[in-house]
N, C-alpha and C positions, 0 to 999 in steps of 0.2 A: 353258124353251124357249130353245135357242140359234139365233140367226139370223146368216147370213153373206151380206149383200147384196153385189152386184157393182156397185152404183151408189148414189148418194144418193137418186135417184128410187125405186129398188127398196126402200131402207130406209124411205122415207116410206110406201110401200104396205104393207110388212110391219108397220110400227107401227100403221097403221090397222086391219089385219085381226087382229092378235094379241090374245089375251086376257091372256097373261102372258109377259113376256120376262125370262129370268134372265141372259142374256149376249148381247152383240153383238160379233161378230167383224168388224172393219173392215179386215182385211188386204188386201181387194181394192180398197179406196178409199184409195189410197196415192200419189197423184201430187203432185209439186211444181208448184203452180199458177203461181207467179210468184216470181222473185227479182230485186229491183231494188237492185243493189249501191250505186248512187249515193244512194239513199234509206235504205240499210241496213235494208231490210224484206224479208220473205219470207212468202208464203202457201203453206200446205201442207195436204193432206188428212191426217186424223189416223190413218189406218192405216199410215203410213210409220214405219219404225223410227227411233228417235232417232239411232243411229249413221249410218244412210243419209242422213238429213237433214243432219247435220253435214258429211258428205263432200261433199254437193252445194254447201254454202255455202263450202267451201274454194276453189271456183273464183273467188270474189270476195274471198278472204283474210278471210272473216268467219266468225262462229259465233254460235250461241245459247248464252249463258254460263250454262248449266244442266248439271249433271253428275250425273244420277241413277245409282244403281248399275245395272250390267248394261245399258248402252245398246244392246247387240247384240240384246237380247230385248224391250226396252220400246218401245212405239209412242208416237207423239206423243199419241195418245188416252189411253194409260196415264199419261203424264207429267201431263196436264191433270186427268184424273179423280181421280187420287190425290194431286195437288199434290206431286209428287216433287221432291227436290233432293238435292244431295250436299255434299261438303266445302267446295266453293267458295261456298256460300250466304252466308257472312259478307261476302265481297267483292262479290257480284253480286246478292244477293237471291234471291227465290223466283220461280217461273214466272209468278206474277201480275204481277210487275214488267215483264214482257217481252211481254205480250199486248196487241195493239192492237185486235183485233176477232176475231169468230168467227161461224161458221154452225152452228146447232143444229137438230136434228130433235126436235120435242117429241113426247110420247106420243100425241098425236092426229094425228101425221103432218105437222103444219105445219112449214114451214121458216122459221126466224127468223134474221135477221142483226143482230148487235149490234156497236157500235164501228165501226172503219173500217180503212183500209190506210195511213194516214199518222200520223206521230207526234203531230201537233197536233190530232187528232180529239178533240172533247169533246162530241159530240152524244148526247143521250139517256141513259137509265138504264144504269148499268154492270152489265149482266147477266153479263158475263164473270167478274167476281170471285165472283159467286154460284155459277156452275157449276163453276169450278175447285175441285177437291177434293170435289165432290159425288158422286163415284163412279158417275156415270151414273144417278143416282136421280131426276133432274129432267128430263133430256133427254140426247140423244146429240150430242156435239160432233163434227162431221164435217169442219170446215175451220177453220183458225186463221191469223191474220196476226201475225207476231212482228216486233218491232224487234230489231236485231242489233248486235253490236260487231265492230270489227276484231280479228283474231287478235292476241294479244299477241306482241311480238317475242321475249320470253323469259319463262320461268317457272322458279322455283327453289323446291324443297321442302326445308325444314330441320327437324330434330327434336332433342329433348333428353329424356332419361329421368330420372325422379324416384322415389326410394324412398317419399316421403310426399307426399300431396296438398297439404300446406301449402307444400312447396317449389315445387310447380307453381303454386300460387296467388301466391307471391311473384314468380315470373317473369311470370305473367300480368299482374300489376299494373304491372310495369315496362313491358311492351309497351303496355298501355292508356294509360299516361302519357307515352309517347314519341311521336315524329313518324312512326313506322312505319305503313304502310298495307297490312297483309296482306290477301290474298284468302281465305286459309284460316287459321283459328285454332281448332284442335281439340285435344281431349284424348281418349286412349283407354287402356283397360286390357283386355287379352285374356289368357285363361288365368291370371288372377290374378297376372300378372307386374307389372313396374314400370309406372308410369303414364307414358305418352309424350305429349309436347306436339308438335304439328305446326304449323308456320307456313310459309305460302307467299306469295311475291310474284310479280306478273306485270305486264308492261308494257314500256316502253322499256328497252333493255339497260342503259344507264347508271344509270337509276333503280333497277332490280332489283339490280344489283351493289352499289350503295351501301347499300341497305337490308339486303341479305344480309350484307354485311360487318359491319354494326352488330350483327346478331343473332349472328353467329359470335363476336364479341367477348364475348357473354354465355354462351358455351359450347355453342351449337347447332352441329350438324353436318349435312352433306349425306348423301345416300345412302338416301333413303326415297321411296317412291311413295305415292299416295293410295289404294292398293289395300285397305288395312285397312277402309275404309268399306264397300266392296262385299262384302268377305269376311264382315264381321260381319252386314250386313243381308241377305245372301243366305239366311239362315236366319230363322225366325220371331222377330220382335222387336217391341217396343212402344216408342212414343215418348212423351215428356213434355216440356212446355214450361214454363219458369219464367223469372222475370226474370234477366237475366245476373248481376245482383248476388247472386242466390240460388243460382246454379249450384253453387258449390263446397260449400256446406252440403248441398245435395241429393245431390251425389256422395258426400260423406262418410257420409251416411246409408245408402248402399248396402252398406256393409261391404266384403266381398271380391268382390262381384258384378262381372262384366265389364260394360263400357259403352263406347260411343262418344259423345262429347259435342261439340257445337258451342259451344266456350267463348265465342265472341263473340256468340252468338244466344240462349243459354239453352235450347237443345233438346238432349235426350240420348236415347239408345236403349239398352234393356236387354232381356234375354231373357224376363223375367217381367212379367206385367201387375200392377203394384203400385199403380196410380193410380186406376182408374175406380170411384169409390164410387157408391152408388145415386143420390145427389143429382145428381152430374155426368151420369150416364146418363139420368136422368129429364129433366134440363134440355135436353140435346142432342137426345134423341129427341122430346121435345115440340115443339121448334122444327122439327125435320125433318118431323114429321107435318103441321104447319101448312103448310110449304112444299109438301109433296107434294100436299096437297089442292088447292093453287092450280095446280100444274104437271101433276099426274098424278092427277086425281080418280078414275079407274077403277083406280088402283093396278097399272098394267101393269109398271112398272119396279121393280127390287129396292129394299129399304130400305137406308139408310146403315148401314155396319158400322164400329163404333169400333175403332181399332187403336192 
């Protein structure tokens, strides 16, 4: 069953009356509730598109430092329910790091507020982290408050290509042991061509220029965008997370397979599902079932999908 409420109150009513809900369309619940530039916070309804939200924050020269693929199509609700992020995750973290509070409609129609609207709020159990990435299986997030950052004065993307992964690993070690502070530290291989390392810096102009010059001295060049991430992930792909120290050995094990990897985080994306063995599936779904029994005893909402 697909429901498309035109208000939070209507969603509450629909949740009470429904026997089974397969999908919730929140595109009509899409308002910017509040933006307080001096506090660097904003509260938004989750039906708003990510791109539209970022445009509104521009009025205060601020932004939410999360860059999921296809922000023109992804809503704030999608961002939260799937815990989406992009190439800048290394420098800015994931969406969990930027949520101050949220409003959630539970399967029984109750409205729950968790967290707050100020950065120093510490009251109560952190339900926010539990619901982020839960794919709307425990409740529907309808409103969220984010902490924000000033827009960087400058951002520079640099790249270098390698015939062998071992060469990329040598450069990665140099960056790890330097004073450089990149916001992007990625590796990718598409169509089985050379492996490309992408490093980006953002912040005050003088700082960015100094760091970029050091990387250029290592053979990196300008002239690349971060579009490779969205292009690769626009098609079906699977993610795996390993310790950053284990990433290069994991990538070596892929053979000639294409990938996009967060070299600084240990997360990588491939086209084939190579990872989910039965033990992992049993463990994840066992925990998910116990949580659903607490939040959704009538099983109105869908089950968690491993990706």
